[in-house]
N, C-alpha and C positions, 0 to 999 in steps of 0.2 A: 369601792376601786376593785377590791380583791375579789368580789363576786363578778364583776366585769372582765377581770383577768382570766377567770375561770371559765366566764361564759365563751370567750374569745378563742381558749385553749379548745374547750370541747367542739365548738365549730369547727377549727382547724384541724382536729383530728377525727372528725367525722368522715365515715365512708361516702358520705353523699356530697356532692357538688353543691356548695352554697354561694349565691350572689346576691348582694344587697345595693338597691340604686337609691338616691335621693331623689326629691321630686323633680330635679332638672336631668335627670336620667343619668346622672354621674355615676360610676361604679366605685362603690366605697369600701366592699367587701368581695374578696374573690380568694375562696379558701384553697388549701392542698389539694384536697380531694378532687374540685373541681379543675385544677391544673392538671391534675393526673388523668383524670378522664377524658378531657377535651385536647391534652396534649401540651398546652402552655398556655400562660397568662400574657397577655398583651397589651401595651397601653395605647389602646387607641379607642375611638369615640365607639360607643355601644351599635350605633346605625353601621359600623363595618363589621360587627361580629360574625353576621351570618355567612358573609364572603370570606374572612378571614379563617373561621373554623370549617368551610365548605358545609354548611348546615342545610338540609334538604328535607322537604316534607315525606312522610309515610310512603307518598306515591313515588317519588323521586324527583319533584319538582324542585328548584330552588326556594330557600325559605327567605322571604323579605322580612326587614326589621319590624314593619308594620305587622305582619303576622306571628313574631315571634312572641311567646308567652311573657317574658320580662316587658316587652312594649306594651301588650295588652292589660298586664298588670299596672304598669305607671298610669293607663287610662281608667282604672278603678274596677277591671275585670279579674274574675277569677279563672283559672287555668288549672284543669287538674289530669294528670296522666297524660300529656301531649307526646305522643312519640314521635322522635326526631332523629334523622340520620345525620351522623357526623363524618365527614369523608375529608382528610389533610394528613399530609406526609407524617406528622408526628406520630399520629393513631391508626391510620390506614382507614379502616371502616369501622364505625361503631353504631349501635342503636342506645340513644337514651330516652328514659321517660320523664318528662319536666311537669313539675308543679309550681305555678306562680300566682301569688297572691300580693293586693296592696297591701303595705305596711302601715297599720292605722295608730294613731295614738289620741285618745279623748276625742274620737270620733272625726280626727282629720287625718287624710292619707298625709304621709310622711316620705313616700316613696314606695318600692316595691322590693319584695324577697322572693328569688327563684332558687327551686331545690331540684336537682335532678340526680338521677342515679343511671348505672351502667346496666343495661337490661340485654347487652347483645347476645350471651350464651343462652339466656332463657329466650331469645327472640330467634337464635337459629335453630336451636333445638325445637321449639314448637313448630317453626317451619319445615322443619325436616319430617317431624312426625305427621303434620297435616298433610304434605306433599305426597307421602310415601302412603297414607291412607286413603288419599283422593286417587292416585296413580293406580294403585292396586284394587280397590275397589272398582274402577272404572274398567280395569281388564277382564276382572271376575266376571262369570255370567252367572254365579249364584251366590245364595246369602251363604251357604257351608264354605266356598272357595275363599269367600271376602273374610269369614270368621277365622279361617285358617291362616290366612297371609298375615293378617292383623295380630292373631296369637303369636306367628314367630318374630314379628317386629317389637311387638310388646312385651315379650318375655325377657331383653334384653334391657329395658329402661326401669329405672328404680326410683328415679327421680320426681316421675310423673304416675298418678293412678290413672290408667287406661283401662278401661273397658267397651265391649261391644253390647249396646241394648235392643232387646225385639223391638218391632213396631209399637207395641204396647207399653214398653219402658222396662220389662224385665231383664236382669241381667244375665248376660251370654258367656262374657270371658271375664277374669281379673287377674291384673297382673301382680309382680312383686311390687311396684311402686304403689298400688292399692294397699297391699299387706301393710306395707311399711308406713302410709301417710295414714290410713284410716281405720287400720287394727284387724278389719275381718280377713279371715283365711277364705279362699275360692269357695269351698261348702259350705261356708255361712252366708253368702251373697248370691251366688249362682242359681237363677231360678225365683229369684225374690225382686220386688219392684224397687227400682232404685232411690224411691221416695225414703227408701230407709237412712239413706245420709242426710236427711234432713228435719230441723226440729219440728214440734209439733205445730208451733205457729204457721210455719212456711206450709206444712201438710194441710193444715186447716185453710188457708188462702187457695190451696191447690197451686200452689207454685210450681212444683216440679212438672206439673203436666202444660202448665204455660209456658216453660222451657221448651218442652218436646212441640207444643204446636207452632212456635215460634221459628223452631228450626226447619219444620216442614214447610212452611211458607216462606221462610226467607233463606234457606239452605243452611242456615249456622246461627247459633244462639251463643253469647258471650256475655259474662258478668263475673263481679266479684262479690263474694259475701260469705257469711258463715255457714259452715257446715258442721255436722256432728260426727265424732269418731265412735268407735265401739264402746269405748269405756265412759261415753256421755260427755268427755270434753269436746269443747270447740276449737275450729281452728277457719282461719281467713282463706278462702279458696279463690284462685282464678280457675274458672269453669269455661271449657269450649265445648259444644255439642254441634257435630256435624249430621246433617239428615243424609242416609245412603239410599240411593235410588237406583232403577234399573232405566237403562236408556228410554222405557216407555213412560216414565214417571212414576213407577209402582214404588210405594215404600217398603224397602226391605228392613230397616232399623236404623239405628243413630252408633255413631263413635262419640264416646264421652273423654275427655282428657282434662285431669285436675292438677293443678299445682298448689303446693302449701305455702304461703305466703303471711304466715302468722308473723314471722319475724320482720317482713317489711311492714306490716301492720303496727308492730310495736314500736319501729324505727319512725312510722308516720305519727303515731301519738306522742313521742318523744320531741320532734319535731314542733308539733303543735304547742308542746309546754317550754319548748325552746322561744318560739314566738311569742309567748305570752311575757315570757322572761324578758325578751327583747322591748317588748310594748312597756314593761314597767321600767326598764333601763332607761329607755327613751324619754321618759317623765323626768328621770334624775338628770338626764344629759341635756334635757333642754333648758334647766335652770343652768346648769354648769355652762351652757354655750352661752347664754345670756351674759353671764359674768367675763366670759371670754372675748365675747366681742366688744364688750366695754373697754376692756383692756386693749383689745386691739385695736379699736379705733384712737386710744390715747397715744398708742405706739405710732400708728399711721400718721398722727399729727407732728409727733416728734421727728420722725424720718423725712418728713415733708419740710420741715423746717429748717432740719440740719442740711438737706440737699439744696435749699436755696440760699441759707444764711452762709454756709461755708462754699458750696461751689460757685456762687455769682462773684466774690470777691477774689478768689482765687484766678478764674476765668478772665477777669479782669486785670489782674496781675501779670497772668502770661502774656495777654494781648498787647499790654503796654509795652511788656518789656521787650515782646518781638518788633514792636514799633521802632522801640530806641535802638536795638540791633540792627536793624535795616536802615538806620541813618535818617528816618524822616524828622527827627526831631534834632537832628544836626549830627556831625561827626563825634565818633566817641573814641577817647584814648585807648591804647591795648589794655592798660589796668581796667579802665571801665568797661570795655569787653568782656573780660574773665569776670568781673564781678558780675556782669548782667548775665552771664551764662550760669553763675553762682545760683544766683536769683531764679533762674529759668528751671534750672536742674531741682532744686530745693520745693518751689510751686510745685512742679510737675511731680516730685515724689509725694509731696502732702497731699495732692489732687488724687492719686493713685491709691494713697492710703483710705482716704473718704471716700473712694468709690469702693473698695474692697468692704470698708465698714457696712455701708450702707447696703451692697448686694448679699452680704452675709447676715445683715438682719433680716431681709426679705426673705432670705431661704428660710432661715430659723422661725420665722413667723409663719411661714406658708405663703408669703405675699409674691414670691417669684412665680411669674408665668413663663412655662416653657410650652413650645410648640412644634413638637417633632415631625420631622419630615425626612423622606429618605435624603442621604447625604453621601456623596463622594468622599470618602474618608481620605483615601490616598491624594487625591487632588489638594484637597484642603490643607492637609499635613505640608505637602509640597509648597504650597502658598506660604504659609506660618513659616516655615523653613527658610524661603527666599527672603522673608521679611526680617527674620533674626541673623541672617547670615554675616552682614557686617559687624555684628555683635560678636560673633564668634572669631571672623577673621581679626578683629582689634586684639583678640589674646591669642592668636596664632593657633586655632584650633580647627580642625576639620568636624563639617556637620553634613552628613550623608543622610538621606531617606531611600529606603529599600522597600520593595513591595514584593511578599514572597506568595507568588501565584496570583490568580484572578481573587479580587476582594470585592467583596457584595457591598451594596448601599448599606449604611447603617440609620437607624430610625432614631434620631436625635434633633434637639434644638442647634440649629446653626450658630447663633451667636455664643451659646454657651459652650459648645463643642470646640470652638475657635478659642474661647477663653482658658479652657484646660489645657488644651494643647499648647498655646504660647505659655501658659505657667509651666507647663512641664519641661518644654526645650528651653527656655530663657532661665530656669533654676538649675536645668543642666550645665548651661553655659555659664553662669555665676559661679559656680562651685565645682568648676573642673579648670586645672591649670594648665594641664599639658595632655597632648592625645586628641581627645575629640568626642563626637558625639553620634550614635547611629541611632535611629528612628526606624523602627520596622512595621510595616502594615500586613496585618494576616487575617485569616479568618479560621475559627476553630469552632465545633461543637454549637452551630447556630449563634456566633457571637461575631463581632469585628473587633480586631486586636490590634491596639495600639502601644510599642514598648519603645521607652525613651531611655538607653542605655548609654552611660558615660565613663569615661576613665577616671573619674576624680579619686578622692582617698577614701571614700564609702563612708557608711555609717553604721557605728556599733550597734547590736541588737537591742540594748537597753533604751537607746533613743528613738529607734524608728516608731514606737507607738507615739511618740510625742510631736511627730512631723505634722500630722493630720490635726492639731488642736490649734485654734486660733490664738494669735497674739505669741506664739512660740516659735524661737528659732533658735537652733543648737549651738551651744558655744564651738568658736574654734580659735587656734593658738593663734593664726593669722588673721583675725578678723577684718576683712577689707570690704564685704558684702554689704549693702544695705537691704532693707525689705519690711514689709509690714508684718511677716509672718502670719499672714492670711491666705495666700495664695494657694497652698495646698488645701489647707481647711476647706475654702469654697470650691476648689476643684473637686473635692471627695464627695461635697454635700451636691453640686450640680450632677456628677456623675450618677449619684443614687438617684436624685429626683428623673433621670432618663432611664432608669431602671438597669444601670451599668455600676461598675465599681473600678477604683483603683488599687493596686495592691504595690507593694514594695519588696523587692527582695537587694540586699545589699551586703558587703563585706569589707571589712578595713583594708585598705590597699588594692582591693581590687573592682572599685567602683560601685555604682548603684544603677539600677535597673527598675522604673517606675511602669507599669502595664495598666493600661485604661481598656476597658472592656464593655462594648455596648452591644444593644440587640441588632442582628442584622435584620435588615427588611425581608419578610418572606412574599417568595413571588409566588403569583398563581401557578 
């Protein structure tokens, strides 16, 4: 378990974005780097990712889910260094390089893992270099003018090894980046063939000439591979060679741009090791999952039995009690009506307790199914307040709902949100003896905020952490209220399932304020 925790920590601290899907396409891992690179993490189905994050292919066309590397990996394909544009309000415009692979365990696919990195800076700089070379060489009439323009540009770039090659592959210019990356001084390479930068095996296969031939034929050659420094060490290089020709097609030479990606290659190797570790971990998890599944089945049987065996007779009691109160079984005396109302109140209280226990058990066991949809929070809060207005009036309390400016729709489960808002407002009414309750709806930092503030006696700091524990109610000297002690615990867990949270600020004698925050729906 410690190794698994260390592995999860390593993935979360990685500069690379990690996504892991199960075979059903459900997203089970979305690390911090992924959220930073694409702007945010959203609880939506994977097929909505492309539209949500504004994903586009390299040519600018919208990327569909079936073209997405993650989907292709789920179909058993391997996708390496697939370049995607990301355009959304959170990050503006970015380029990412995506690698996606099926996640295998014992020869069977268990899902897919997608790893991506931010290549925006390198992409922009490379594009600038290539565009400037293209523009200036197109304007120049002679090879001498091209070389001079190229030299002026390249002298200011140290992150790339940039050189001009003659038509036969002889080095004509050498910049500061070449000295830094490869180690040669200009007088050590100018006038020599560029095969100097390749190992003996590549030269034996005539690979340097193959690169030039491809650039002549197609106008451009690009690859990644090992290259040799002056001291004999190797580095992983991204190489781009462009053929430079006169308008009539006569070959003048080549521009060659090299970037050192050794660190990236090292990270790729570490990722491969991480993947192997994940596969080993999956074997252990498979056994654990089988045990958990067996325990889950037993719990499901218990919950089903409890639901039927307790809810059914209680509903019958409430039903028959209502029949008696309506007089269908004959008139009741005033005392009998009072006793029947006691029965109704007690049975409803017990049914509420059972419902809260069952809901909390479902949340704790992961069986609670929520279906987030765009919801107009202000309207829902107003509806709930209207339903609880009589409860407030009975205690001579005011209940006001306020909207601070336009409030966007929240991405939430309607039933769960209504349950949370009802719990927060009804609790405020229960524990406020004078004054009233203000409910504010607002928007801030991409969140929809609902604040329920009362004028009650407040809660001391040492007791505030206990409020969200199941079956806990704080002691009051004038104990008048009844409850299950589960309402706030259940509300907090439901909010977390919707990627939100509930916080509390309170001071003795100054009332309490519960704040619910939920993700706002992102408009196109």
